[in-house]
C-alpha positions in Angstrom: -1.8 -47.9 11.0 -4.1 -44.3 11.8 -1.0 -41.7 10.9 0.2 -39.1 13.0 -2.7 -35.9 13.4 -2.6 -33.8 10.9 -1.8 -31.1 10.4 2.4 -30.2 11.3 4.5 -27.4 10.5 7.5 -29.5 11.4 7.6 -32.0 8.5 10.3 -30.4 6.6 12.7 -31.1 10.0 12.0 -34.8 9.9 14.0 -37.4 7.6 12.6 -39.3 5.6 12.0 -42.8 7.4 11.1 -40.7 10.3 8.3 -38.6 8.2 7.0 -42.5 6.6 6.9 -44.3 9.9 4.9 -41.0 11.4 1.7 -41.4 8.6 2.3 -45.6 8.0 3.3 -45.3 4.4 5.9 -46.9 2.5 8.4 -45.6 -0.1 6.0 -47.6 -2.1 2.7 -45.7 -1.0 0.2 -46.8 0.6 -2.2 -49.5 -0.4 -5.7 -48.8 -2.9 -7.8 -49.6 0.5 -5.8 -47.7 2.8 -6.2 -44.5 0.8 -10.2 -44.8 0.5 -9.7 -45.0 4.2 -8.0 -42.0 5.1 -10.1 -40.6 1.6 -13.3 -40.3 3.7 -10.8 -39.8 7.4 -9.8 -36.4 6.1 -12.1 -35.6 3.3 -10.9 -34.5 -0.2 -7.3 -32.4 -1.3 -9.6 -29.7 -1.9 -10.6 -26.4 -0.4 -13.5 -25.4 1.0 -15.3 -22.6 -1.0 -17.6 -20.4 1.5 -21.1 -19.1 1.2 -21.3 -15.8 -1.3 -23.8 -12.8 -1.2 -26.4 -13.5 -4.0 -26.5 -10.4 -6.8 -29.8 -9.3 -4.6 -28.5 -9.1 -1.7 -25.8 -7.5 -3.7 -28.0 -4.6 -5.5 -29.9 -4.0 -1.9 -26.5 -3.3 -0.4 -26.2 -0.1 -2.3 -28.2 1.8 -0.6 -26.8 1.2 3.0 -25.8 4.7 3.4 -27.0 7.5 5.9 -27.6 9.5 2.9 -29.8 7.1 0.9 -31.7 6.4 3.5 -32.4 10.6 4.6 -33.2 10.9 0.3 -35.8 8.0 1.0 -37.6 9.2 3.7 -37.4 12.4 1.7 -39.2 10.7 -1.3 -41.9 9.3 1.1 -42.5 11.8 2.2 -42.9 14.0 -0.8 -45.2 11.1 -2.3 -47.3 11.7 0.9 -48.3 15.4 0.5 -48.3 14.7 -3.2 -45.4 15.9 -4.8 -45.4 13.1 -6.9 -42.2 14.6 -9.8 -40.6 15.6 -7.3 -40.4 12.2 -5.4 -39.2 11.0 -8.6 -36.6 12.7 -8.9 -35.0 11.8 -5.5 -35.6 8.3 -6.8 -34.4 8.0 -9.5 -30.9 9.9 -8.6 -30.9 7.1 -5.8 -31.5 4.1 -8.8 -29.4 5.3 -10.9 -26.3 5.8 -8.0 -27.7 2.0 -7.2 -27.6 0.1 -10.2 -23.7 2.4 -11.4 -22.2 1.0 -8.5 -23.6 -2.4 -8.4 -22.2 -2.6 -12.1 -19.2 -1.5 -11.3 -18.5 -2.7 -7.8 -16.9 -5.5 -6.0 -15.0 -6.2 -3.8 -13.9 -9.8 -5.4 -15.0 -12.0 -3.0 -14.1 -15.1 -5.6 -10.0 -14.9 -4.4 -11.0 -18.5 -2.6 -11.9 -19.7 -6.2 -8.1 -18.1 -7.3 -6.6 -20.2 -4.8 -8.6 -23.3 -5.6 -7.5 -23.0 -9.5 -3.8 -23.3 -8.3 -4.5 -27.0 -7.3 -3.3 -29.5 -9.9 -6.3 -31.6 -11.5 -4.1 -34.9 -11.8 -1.3 -36.7 -9.9 1.2 -39.1 -10.0 0.7 -41.6 -7.2 1.8 -45.0 -6.1 -0.8 -46.8 -4.7 0.2 -50.8 -3.7 3.7 -50.0 -5.5 2.2 -49.1 -8.9 2.0 -45.6 -10.7 -0.6 -44.5 -11.5 -2.7 -40.9 -12.7 -5.6 -40.4 -9.9 -7.8 -37.0 -9.5 -5.9 -34.8 -7.2 -8.9 -34.8 -5.2 -8.6 -38.4 -4.4 -4.8 -37.5 -2.5 -5.1 -38.6 1.1 -2.1 -37.3 3.8 0.9 -41.0 3.4 0.5 -40.9 -0.6 3.5 -40.7 -2.3 3.8 -38.5 -5.3 5.9 -38.5 -8.6 6.4 -34.6 -9.9 8.0 -33.6 -13.1 9.4 -31.0 -14.5 6.0 -28.3 -15.6 4.1 -30.6 -13.0 1.8 -28.2 -10.5 2.4 -29.8 -7.4 -0.9 -31.8 -6.6 -0.3 -31.4 -2.0 1.9 -30.4 0.5 4.5 -32.8 0.1 7.9 -34.4 2.3 10.5 -34.8 -0.2 11.6 -38.4 -0.4 14.1 -38.3 -3.5 14.8 -35.4 -5.6 16.9 -35.5 -8.8 18.0 -32.1 -10.3 15.0 -30.9 -8.9 13.9 -26.8 -9.0 10.6 -25.8 -7.5 9.2 -22.2 -9.2 8.3 -21.0 -5.7 7.9 -17.1 -6.6 3.4 -17.0 -6.0 3.9 -18.9 -2.7 7.4 -17.1 -0.6 8.5 -13.6 -3.5 11.3 -15.9 -4.5 12.1 -14.8 -7.6 14.4 -17.5 -8.6 13.4 -21.7 -8.5 14.9 -22.8 -5.3 17.0 -26.5 -5.4 15.2 -29.3 -3.6 17.0 -31.7 -1.7 15.0 -33.9 0.5 17.7 -34.1 3.4 15.9 -32.5 6.8 16.8 -29.0 7.4 16.2 -26.7 10.6 12.7 -26.5 12.6 13.6 -23.1 12.2 13.4 -22.7 9.3 11.1 -20.2 6.5 9.2 -21.8 4.6 11.1 -20.0 1.9 14.7 -22.2 3.6 12.6 -25.6 3.7 14.5 -27.2 1.0 13.3 -30.6 2.0 9.0 -29.4 0.9 7.0 -29.0 -2.1 4.0 -26.8 -1.5 0.8 -27.5 -3.2 0.2 -24.9 -5.8 4.1 -24.4 -6.8 5.4 -25.7 -10.5 8.3 -27.8 -11.4 10.6 -25.8 -13.1 13.4 -28.6 -13.4 14.4 -32.0 -13.0 11.3 -34.9 -11.0 11.3 -36.6 -7.5 9.0 -38.3 -5.3 7.4 -37.1 -2.3 5.3 -37.6 1.0 2.0 -35.8 1.2 2.0 -35.0 4.4 -0.9 -32.2 4.2 -3.8 -31.7 1.5 -6.6 -29.5 0.8 -7.3 -26.9 3.9 -4.1 -28.0 6.0 -1.6 -27.0 2.9 -0.1 -23.6 2.7 -2.3 -23.1 -0.1 -4.8 -24.3 2.3 -3.9 -21.6 4.9 -3.2 -18.4 2.8 -7.2 -19.0 1.8 -8.3 -19.6 5.2 -6.7 -16.2 5.9 -7.8 -14.1 2.8 -11.6 -15.8 4.2 -10.6 -14.0 7.8 -10.0 -10.6 6.2 -12.4 -8.0 6.7 -13.2 -6.0 3.9 -12.5 -1.9 5.4 -14.3 1.0 4.4 -12.5 3.3 1.8 -11.2 5.9 2.7 -14.3 8.6 1.1 -17.2 5.9 2.0 -15.9 6.4 5.3 -15.5 10.3 4.9 -18.6 10.2 2.8 -21.0 8.2 5.6 -19.4 11.2 8.3 -20.6 13.7 6.0 -23.8 11.7 5.5 -24.0 11.5 9.8 -23.8 14.9 9.5 -25.7 16.9 6.6 -28.5 14.9 8.5 -28.0 15.8 11.9 -27.7 19.2 10.7 -31.3 19.3 8.0 -32.9 17.5 10.9 -32.4 20.0 13.7 -32.6 23.7 11.1 -36.3 21.7 10.4 -37.5 21.5 13.5 -35.6 24.4 14.9 -38.0 26.0 11.5 -41.4 24.3 12.9 -40.7 25.6 16.4 -40.8 29.2 15.1 -43.2 29.1 12.6 -45.9 27.1 14.8 -45.2 28.8 18.1 -43.2 32.5 17.4 -44.8 32.9 13.6 -48.0 32.0 14.1 -48.8 30.0 11.0 -51.0 26.7 11.0 -49.4 23.9 11.7 -49.4 22.0 8.1 -48.4 25.1 6.4 -45.2 25.4 8.6 -45.0 21.5 7.7 -45.3 22.1 4.3 -42.4 24.5 4.4 -40.1 22.5 6.4 -40.9 20.0 3.8 -39.8 22.2 1.9 -36.6 23.4 3.3 -35.6 20.3 3.6 -35.7 18.2 -0.4 -33.8 21.9 -1.0 -31.3 21.1 1.8 -30.8 17.7 0.7 -27.6 17.1 -1.9 -29.8 14.4 -3.6 -27.6 14.4 -7.1 -24.7 14.3 -4.7 -24.7 10.6 -4.7 -25.1 10.1 -8.8 -21.9 12.9 -9.1 -19.8 11.2 -6.8 -20.5 8.1 -9.0 -20.1 9.8 -12.3 -16.9 11.6 -11.5 -15.5 7.9 -9.7 -16.2 6.1 -13.0 -14.8 8.9 -14.7 -11.6 8.3 -13.4 -12.3 4.7 -13.7 -12.4 5.1 -17.6 -9.1 7.1 -17.3 -7.1 4.9 -15.3 -8.0 2.1 -18.0 -6.6 4.1 -20.2 -3.3 4.3 -18.4 -3.6 0.6 -17.6 -4.8 0.2 -14.0 -8.5 -1.9 -13.5 -10.5 -0.4 -11.1 -12.8 -3.5 -9.8 -14.4 -1.7 -7.2 -15.4 1.8 -7.7 -14.2 3.8 -4.3 -10.7 2.9 -5.2 -10.1 5.5 -7.7 -9.9 7.8 -4.9 -8.4 5.7 -2.5 -5.1 5.6 -4.6 -5.1 9.9 -4.0 -5.4 9.1 0.0 -2.5 6.4 0.9 0.2 7.9 3.1 2.1 4.0 2.3 2.8 2.0 0.0 3.4 -1.7 0.7 4.7 -3.3 -2.7 6.2 -6.5 -3.1 10.0 -7.0 -4.9 9.4 -9.6 -6.9 7.4 -8.5 -10.3 6.3 -5.7 -9.4 9.6 -3.5 -8.9 11.5 -5.6 -10.7 11.6 -7.3 -13.9 11.0 -11.0 -12.8 13.5 -11.8 -14.9 17.2 -12.5 -14.2 19.8 -10.7 -15.5 24.1 -10.9 -15.5 25.0 -7.8 -14.2 28.8 -7.8 -13.4 31.2 -10.0 -15.1 34.5 -10.5 -13.1 37.5 -11.6 -15.4 40.3 -11.3 -15.1 42.4 -7.6 -14.6 38.8 -6.1 -14.6 35.5 -5.7 -13.1 32.4 -5.8 -15.8 29.7 -4.0 -15.9 26.5 -5.7 -17.5 23.8 -2.9 -19.0 20.3 -4.0 -20.0 17.3 -5.7 -18.3 15.4 -9.0 -18.3 16.2 -11.5 -20.9 16.2 -8.9 -23.5 19.3 -9.3 -25.6 20.3 -5.3 -25.1 22.6 -3.7 -23.4 26.2 -2.7 -23.4 29.7 -4.0 -21.7 30.8 -1.4 -19.0 33.8 -1.0 -17.5 35.0 2.2 -15.3 31.8 3.8 -16.9 34.1 3.7 -20.3 32.3 1.2 -23.3 34.0 -1.8 -24.4 34.1 -4.3 -27.3 33.0 -7.8 -25.7 34.3 -9.5 -28.9 37.9 -7.5 -28.2 38.1 -8.0 -24.9 39.8 -12.4 -24.1 38.5 -12.5 -21.0 34.2 -11.3 -22.0 34.8 -13.6 -25.3 35.5 -16.4 -23.8 33.6 -15.9 -20.3 30.0 -15.5 -22.7 31.2 -18.7 -25.3 31.2 -20.3 -21.5 27.9 -18.9 -20.5 26.3 -20.1 -24.1 27.5 -23.9 -24.8 26.7 -24.7 -21.3 23.5 -24.0 -20.5 20.2 -25.3 -21.6 18.0 -22.3 -21.9 16.6 -21.5 -25.0 15.1 -18.4 -25.4 12.6 -16.7 -28.2 11.2 -13.8 -29.7 7.2 -13.2 -30.0 4.9 -10.6 -29.7 4.8 -10.0 -26.2 8.8 -9.5 -25.9 10.9 -12.0 -25.5 10.5 -15.8 -23.8 12.0 -17.9 -22.0 11.9 -21.5 -21.6 14.0 -23.3 -19.2 15.6 -21.7 -16.2 15.4 -18.5 -15.1 19.6 -18.6 -14.7 20.3 -19.8 -17.7 18.5 -17.7 -19.5 20.6 -14.3 -17.9 23.3 -16.8 -18.7 22.3 -16.7 -22.3 20.9 -13.5 -23.2 24.8 -12.1 -22.0 26.1 -14.1 -24.4 23.4 -12.5 -27.2 24.8 -9.0 -25.6 28.1 -10.2 -26.4 26.9 -10.5 -29.6 27.3 -14.1 -30.3 25.1 -16.3 -32.7 24.2 -19.5 -31.1 23.3 -21.8 -33.8 26.8 -20.5 -35.2 28.4 -21.5 -31.8 26.6 -24.9 -31.2 27.9 -26.0 -35.1 31.3 -25.1 -34.4 32.4 -26.8 -31.2 29.2 -29.1 -30.9 28.3 -30.9 -27.7 29.3 -34.3 -27.1 28.0 -35.3 -23.8 26.9 -33.4 -20.6 26.4 -33.5 -16.4 23.2 -32.4 -16.0 23.0 -29.5 -12.8 22.4 -31.3 -9.6 22.3 -30.5 -5.2 25.5 -33.0 -4.2 27.9 -31.1 -6.6 26.2 -28.2 -7.7 27.4 -27.9 -11.2 27.0 -28.3 -14.8 29.4 -29.7 -17.4 29.4 -29.7 -20.8 32.4 -31.8 -23.3 32.3 -30.1 -26.8 34.8 -30.3 -29.7 35.5 -27.7 -32.6 36.0 -30.2 -35.4 39.8 -30.2 -35.7 40.5 -32.4 -33.0 40.4 -30.5 -29.5 37.7 -31.7 -27.2 37.1 -29.4 -24.3 34.5 -29.6 -21.3 32.3 -26.2 -19.8 31.8 -25.6 -16.0 29.1 -23.5 -14.3 28.2 -23.8 -10.8 28.1 -22.7 -7.6 31.0 -20.4 -7.3 32.9 -22.4 -3.6 32.5 -25.8 -5.9 34.4 -24.1 -9.2 37.0 -22.0 -8.0 37.9 -26.0 -5.6 38.3 -27.5 -9.3 40.2 -25.0 -10.8 44.4 -24.5 -10.7 44.5 -20.9 -12.9 43.3 -18.3 -14.6 42.2 -17.2 -17.7 45.6 -15.3 -17.6 47.9 -18.7 -17.5 48.5 -17.6 -14.0 48.3 -19.9 -11.0 45.0 -19.5 -9.1 44.3 -16.4 -6.2 41.7 -18.1 -5.0 41.8 -16.0 -1.8 41.5 -12.8 -4.0 38.5 -14.5 -6.2 36.6 -15.4 -3.1 36.9 -11.5 -1.9 35.8 -10.1 -5.7 32.4 -12.9 -5.3 31.7 -12.2 -1.3 31.6 -8.3 -2.8 29.1 -9.2 -5.4 26.8 -11.3 -2.9 27.3 -8.0 -0.1 25.6 -5.7 -3.0 22.2 -9.0 -3.2 23.7 -10.8 -6.2 23.4 -14.3 -6.3 27.2 -14.8 -8.2 27.8 -17.8 -10.6 31.5 -18.9 -11.5 32.9 -20.3 -15.2 35.8 -22.7 -16.2 36.8 -25.1 -19.3 39.6 -27.4 -19.4 40.7 -28.8 -22.4 40.8 -33.4 -22.8 42.6 -35.5 -24.2 41.1 -35.6 -28.4 39.0 -38.5 -28.9 37.1 -38.0 -25.3 33.4 -38.7 -26.1 32.1 -39.3 -22.7 31.4 -37.4 -19.6 31.2 -39.0 -16.3 32.1 -36.9 -13.0 35.7 -38.6 -12.5 36.6 -36.4 -15.4 35.7 -33.1 -13.4 39.1 -32.9 -10.9 41.0 -29.5 -10.0 42.8 -29.1 -13.9 40.4 -26.5 -14.8 41.2 -22.8 -15.9 38.9 -19.9 -14.3 36.7 -17.7 -16.7 35.1 -16.0 -14.4 32.5 -15.0 -11.9 29.0 -13.8 -13.2 26.9 -11.4 -10.6 23.2 -12.3 -11.9 19.9 -10.8 -9.3 16.3 -9.6 -10.5 16.9 -5.8 -11.3 14.8 -2.8 -10.5 12.5 -2.0 -13.2 13.9 1.0 -15.1 10.0 3.0 -14.9 10.4 1.7 -11.2 12.6 3.9 -10.1 11.5 7.4 -11.2 7.9 6.2 -10.0 9.6 5.7 -6.8 10.6 8.8 -6.6 8.1 10.1 -7.2 6.3 8.8 -4.7 8.5 10.0 -2.1 7.8 13.7 -3.3 4.6 13.9 -3.2 4.4 12.3 0.1 3.7 8.8 -0.2 6.0 6.2 1.4 7.3 3.1 -0.4 7.7 0.0 1.9 9.1 -3.0 -0.4 8.3 -7.0 1.5 9.7 -9.5 -0.3 10.0 -13.3 0.0 14.2 -13.0 -0.4 17.3 -12.7 2.1 17.8 -9.6 3.7 21.2 -8.8 1.6 19.3 -9.5 -1.5 16.4 -7.1 -0.6 18.4 -4.8 1.2 20.8 -4.0 -2.1 17.7 -3.9 -4.4 16.0 -1.4 -1.8 19.5 0.6 -2.1 18.6 0.9 -6.1 15.5 2.2 -5.6 16.1 4.6 -2.9 14.8 3.2 0.1 16.0 3.3 3.6 17.9 0.2 3.2 19.6 0.1 6.5 18.5 -2.8 8.5 16.5 -4.7 7.0 13.6 -6.2 8.9 13.1 -10.0 8.3 10.0 -12.5 9.1 12.0 -14.3 11.9 12.3 -10.6 13.6 9.0 -9.9 13.2 7.6 -12.7 15.2 9.7 -11.6 18.0 8.6 -8.1 18.0 4.9 -6.4 19.8 2.6 -4.3 17.7 4.6 -1.5 19.4 8.1 -2.9 18.7 6.6 -3.4 15.3 5.8 -0.1 14.6 9.3 1.4 16.0 11.3 -0.7 13.6 8.7 -0.1 10.6 10.1 3.4 11.6 13.4 2.7 11.0 13.3 1.2 7.5 11.8 0.5 4.4 12.7 -2.9 3.2 11.0 -5.9 5.2 12.7 -9.2 3.6 11.1 -12.9 4.1 8.2 -11.6 4.7 5.1 -14.6 5.0 1.6 -13.8 4.7 1.2 -13.4 8.0 4.3 -11.4 8.2 2.8 -9.2 5.8 -1.0 -9.0 7.6 0.8 -7.8 10.3 2.8 -4.9 8.7 0.0 -4.1 6.9 -1.8 -4.1 10.2 0.6 -1.5 12.5 1.1 0.7 9.4 -2.7 1.1 9.5 -3.1 1.2 13.3 -0.3 4.5 12.8 -3.3 6.4 11.2 -1.6 5.6 7.9 -4.1 4.4 4.6 -2.8 1.1 2.7 -1.8 0.3 -0.5 -0.5 -2.7 -1.3 0.7 -4.4 -4.3 1.9 -7.4 -5.3 1.3 -10.9 -7.5 1.9 -13.8 -5.7 -0.6 -16.2 -3.6 1.5 -15.1 -0.4 -0.4 -11.4 -1.0 -4.1 -12.2 -1.7 -4.6 -11.7 2.6 -2.4 -8.9 2.9 -3.9 -7.0 -0.4 -7.9 -7.2 0.4 -6.9 -6.2 4.4 -5.4 -3.0 3.0 -6.9 0.0 2.7 -6.5 -0.7 -1.3 -5.3 -3.8 -2.7 -2.9 -3.7 -6.5 -2.6 -6.8 -8.3 0.0 -6.8 -11.3 -2.6 -8.3 -14.2 0.2 -10.1 -16.6 2.5 -12.0 -14.2 0.3 -12.0 -11.2 -1.9 -15.1 -10.2 -5.6 -15.3 -10.3 -5.4 -15.3 -6.3 -4.0 -11.7 -6.3 -6.0 -10.0 -8.7 -9.2 -11.7 -7.5 -8.6 -10.3 -4.1 -7.4 -6.7 -5.6 -9.3 -3.4 -5.8 -6.6 -2.0 -9.3 -5.4 -4.5 -11.7 -2.4 -3.2 -13.3 -2.6 -4.5 -17.2 1.1 -4.2 -17.6 3.1 -4.9 -14.7 4.7 -1.4 -14.1 4.7 0.6 -10.1 5.0 3.4 -12.9 1.2 2.9 -13.7 0.7 2.6 -9.5 2.2 6.7 -9.6 -0.1 7.6 -12.0 -3.6 5.7 -10.1 -2.1 8.1 -7.6 -2.4 11.5 -9.5 -5.9 10.1 -11.0 -7.2 9.3 -7.1 -5.6 12.7 -6.1 -7.9 14.2 -9.7 -11.3 11.9 -8.6 -11.2 13.3 -4.7 -10.4 17.1 -5.2 -13.7 16.7 -8.2 -15.5 15.6 -5.4 -14.6 18.1 -2.9 -15.0 20.9 -5.5 -18.8 18.9 -6.2 -19.3 19.0 -2.8 -18.2 23.1 -3.1 -20.7 23.5 -5.9 -23.3 21.1 -5.0 -24.0 22.9 -1.0 -24.2 26.3 -0.9 -26.4 26.8 -4.1 -28.3 23.7 -2.3 -28.3 26.1 1.0 -29.2 29.0 -1.0 -32.0 27.5 -1.4 -33.0 26.4 2.1 -31.8 29.7 3.2 -34.3 31.5 1.1 -36.9 29.4 2.3 -36.0 29.6 6.3 -35.6 33.6 5.5 -38.9 33.5 4.5 -39.7 31.5 6.8 -38.9 33.3 10.0 -39.7 37.0 8.5 -43.4 35.9 7.5 -42.5 37.0 3.5 -44.4 35.1 1.2 -42.0 32.5 0.0 -39.6 33.3 -2.6 -39.5 30.4 -4.7 -42.2 28.4 -5.1 -41.3 24.2 -5.0 -41.6 23.4 -8.1 -39.7 26.3 -8.5 -37.2 24.9 -6.3 -36.9 21.3 -8.3 -36.9 23.1 -11.7 -33.1 24.4 -10.3 -32.5 21.2 -9.0 -32.8 19.4 -11.7 -31.5 22.2 -14.2 -28.1 22.0 -12.5 -27.9 18.9 -12.1 -28.0 17.6 -14.9 -25.4 20.6 -16.0 -23.6 22.3 -13.8 -23.0 19.9 -11.5 -21.5 16.9 -13.6 -19.1 19.3 -14.9 -16.7 20.3 -12.3 -16.2 15.5 -12.7 -14.0 16.6 -16.1 -11.1 18.6 -14.3 -7.6 17.9 -15.2 -5.8 17.4 -11.9 -4.8 20.9 -10.6 -0.9 21.8 -10.4 1.6 20.7 -8.7 -0.9 17.3 -7.4 1.7 15.1 -6.5 4.0 17.7 -4.8 2.0 18.0 -1.9 1.4 15.2 1.0 -1.3 13.0 1.4 -4.1 13.7 3.1 -4.6 13.2 7.1 -6.9 9.9 7.3 -8.7 11.6 10.3 -9.5 14.3 7.7 -13.1 15.0 7.1 -14.7 15.5 4.2 -16.0 18.9 5.0 -12.9 20.3 6.3 -13.2 23.5 8.6 -11.8 26.0 5.7 -14.2 24.3 2.9 -17.1 24.9 5.5 -16.8 28.3 5.7 -16.2 28.6 2.4 -20.0 27.0 2.0 -21.1 29.3 4.4 -19.8 32.3 3.0 -21.0 31.3 -0.8 -24.7 30.8 1.0 -24.8 33.6 2.3 -23.7 35.9 -0.5 -26.2 33.6 -3.0 -29.2 34.2 -0.1 -28.4 37.9 0.1 -28.0 38.3 -3.9 -31.6 36.5 -4.3 -33.2 38.6 -1.5 -32.1 41.7 -3.1 -33.4 40.7 -6.5 -36.7 39.9 -4.9 -37.2 42.7 -2.3 -35.9 45.3 -5.5 -38.9 43.3 -7.8 -41.2 43.6 -5.5 -40.2 47.6 -4.3 -40.8 48.3 -7.9 -44.1 47.2 -8.2 -43.6 43.8 -10.1 -46.2 40.9 -10.1 -45.0 37.6 -8.1 -44.8 35.9 -10.4 -41.8 38.3 -12.5 -40.2 38.7 -8.6 -40.0 34.5 -8.1 -39.0 34.3 -11.6 -36.4 37.0 -11.6 -35.1 34.7 -8.1 -34.8 31.7 -9.8 -32.7 33.0 -12.6 -30.7 34.6 -9.7 -29.5 31.2 -8.4 -29.0 29.6 -11.5 -26.7 32.6 -12.3 -25.3 32.7 -9.5 -24.7 28.7 -9.7 -23.5 29.6 -13.7 -20.2 32.4 -12.2 -19.6 30.0 -9.5 -19.0 27.1 -11.5 -15.9 29.4 -12.7 -14.8 30.0 -9.3 -14.3 26.8 -7.8 -13.2 24.8 -11.2 -9.7 26.3 -8.9 -9.9 26.2 -5.3 -7.6 28.9 -4.5 -5.5 29.6 -7.7 -7.2 32.6 -9.2 -9.7 32.4 -12.0 -8.7 35.5 -14.1 -6.9 33.8 -16.9 -8.0 32.5 -20.3 -7.5 29.4 -19.0 -10.3 29.5 -16.6 -12.6 28.7 -19.4 -10.7 26.8 -22.0 -9.5 24.5 -19.0 -12.6 22.3 -19.1 -14.8 22.4 -22.6 -17.4 20.5 -20.7 -18.2 23.7 -18.1 -18.2 26.3 -21.4 -21.0 23.7 -22.3 -23.1 22.9 -19.0 -23.1 26.7 -18.7 -24.9 27.7 -22.5 -27.2 24.5 -21.7 -28.3 26.1 -18.4 -28.3 29.3 -19.5 -30.2 28.2 -22.9 -32.8 26.0 -20.4 -33.6 29.0 -18.5 -34.4 31.0 -21.4 -37.3 28.2 -22.7 -38.3 28.8 -18.7 -38.6 32.5 -18.7 -39.9 33.0 -22.0 -42.0 30.3 -23.0 -45.6 29.8 -22.5 -45.6 25.9 -22.1 -43.4 26.9 -19.2 -44.9 29.8 -17.7 -48.0 28.0 -17.5 -46.2 24.9 -15.8 -43.6 26.6 -13.5 -46.0 30.6 -12.8 -42.9 32.2 -14.6 -43.2 35.3 -16.0 -41.0 37.3 -18.7 -37.8 39.3 -17.4 -37.5 42.9 -18.7 -33.5 43.9 -19.4 -33.4 46.0 -16.6 -34.1 43.0 -14.3 -31.6 41.1 -16.3 -28.9 43.7 -15.6 -29.3 43.1 -12.3 -28.8 39.3 -12.1 -26.0 39.9 -14.2 -24.5 42.6 -11.9 -24.9 40.6 -8.8 -23.7 37.3 -10.3 -20.8 39.1 -10.9 -20.3 41.5 -7.6 -20.4 37.6 -6.5 -17.8 36.2 -8.6 -15.5 38.9 -7.6 -15.4 38.9 -4.0 -15.1 35.3 -4.1 -11.8 35.7 -6.1 -11.3 38.7 -3.7 -11.3 35.5 -0.7 -9.2 33.2 -2.8 -6.5 35.8 -3.1 -6.3 36.1 0.8 -5.7 32.1 1.0 -3.1 32.5 -1.6 -0.9 35.2 0.1 -1.5 32.7 3.8 -0.3 29.8 1.6 -3.3 27.4 1.4 -4.1 25.9 -1.8 -6.7 23.3 -1.0 -9.5 23.0 1.2 
């Protein structure tokens, strides 16, 4: 028979018989012939691959920028005019920029390939009632698949049977501990993380075994659905890209406007020949275009990339370096990002005491505290007995390796084993003194684990651990020998659960001597309750400080998790987030965009969020005018990582899908690294703006000279070759020096830049115009003074070129800080690259002025001491005037441009 059309999302609500009937299958599986027919109908159990752009197309994409187009047009014009040297410099800058971008950029369209890798390659299946190991790609809806501990689930399964089956779904749902599975049908409205009767492709069986009916394969699986979300998400332009595009449009329009106005004036009012004025206009445009800007920006980003790599943050796309400095909101996954992703016993509830346990993760480091006072667990009978039970009634193992402590087994049992080690117990010694005789493994039917032990002196006892409701019902007394006050213990259990802790109860019972086997009939209400253990996946210690630092920098941190709301709120409270009234995934489904934005303004904690919910949250924050960063490590994070303005993935614990969808990968998995990356991003953007503050006035000064000469009807104060010399010298020295600037003081104590803020702010524009006017005025003074004292035109032009360069040398130290004073030693000592750049520039200028070959090539002449005195005096005077303007800005409380 034909199976029901797929896909459907209600399989978890059907009982097993109905599910088998819907798919025309049986518990013995399909026949080989029927499986072949369905394989032809549904296709292989693989995810569709999307075409990716080739290398040539990606390289061509590096030129898709208006400023690059303008530079290419200028290069073509200069070639047509025969100025091949100028054209070569412009084309060289453009090519270098494209090569660097091609080699270091790339948004990671391999995200889909990484998702594909999550599908198992082999599967154990029942065909014709017999077990066969087949290629997982040959699975079809209706197949019955067998899974066991350590296996990756090969397709979406409706479980038919489960024995002690727990599946690690962290990569798919964000759930921090393996989930108990039960074939019983669930509520139709249950979220993905609450569907106990399902096993999803790409998840891993932690313990136990089971059989499941394949209900979805390939693109119809949950993994496939997430893959489609990733492929449908459009990559966003970064804040820097948007601002540079806006700037390119503005400066191109401005240069064209000034060029047209100059041509009309010169040809109609000035009476110049059309060819002469056209050549002058071309020189004006070439002088005005900041041809070194793309290279300076790229190199600044590359320096930031290297700096972040040293801080364990690998940048996969160059503009992402700066983007983190622009973000106003960081949406972060909880499990493995803000938290350790290692269950930890944090509280012991024993008779008479509540004991807090310090330390995080599986490392047996930490202590025990009662009312803030350290206690010795060996001397505390209640703690010692509880720790012994946690050690003996346990199948987990811990190993210490080069990367720290690693767990083999269930995370909850790993936390209990770590607790015993913190108490000073030796596992080998304890097992030798009280060897295990038998055990009853944990199963969802009875929700406890029990072990049987003897002590070599004839005493036999059973240890029990499990769900508090089950264990408390089996206890008749407490560890002090008093009748059990079940109500009081339930109250303590609920208080811990309200703080986001997962609670287990531990108990013991003496059995008759000679008992060698343990069965369910032995587990009767006769146990002694040793106490309760509260466990949780606690925040990383460094994450607490990092969240606080981000908040101080005006960056909001929003925690998005697949955990329950109570757990999420408890972690949020520990991290200093607004944890009141967390938003759940089911609530998001009921809200329109406006209502969702209003709810987001009330809390920083989002619980039970699916991949679609994360996409909506990112979109809602972006619609509010925020630059959004998304961090995560699971497959379920991949779509949002790609949709955010910047995606940050965890490198060690993160899935391939998350790493490939992200712009930045943290190799140490620490949220704290993000705070350092934000600092570096802000520094990079500051340095780009400083480069603009430096480049634009110098280009403006050169263009202004030509403009003034045309409008005044004077001979050009500089030749085209001399302008080219200035551009070449400053591009390889002074322009690059600012890329090495350290962070501005207080860079992490200021709010992020508004998303609508342009690259050229009003204040920065005023500074550019102001410096341009000063530079033009100074050069015209030198030019007029040289001519007035009878100097040849070659001497006057040489003085003008040196005036331009000397102004830039002095101005470089003005611009090292936006408004901070340069009258201090740090101005010289804070950036040695700048000092060396100035020294090289001055040495080159000496060659330009005095070397005979240079004089012949550029038409220069030697200057006397008087000329140099005037040049240095005017450059120093300009330095003093700019410092005066910065002092005024400081008095006005302005600290950045």
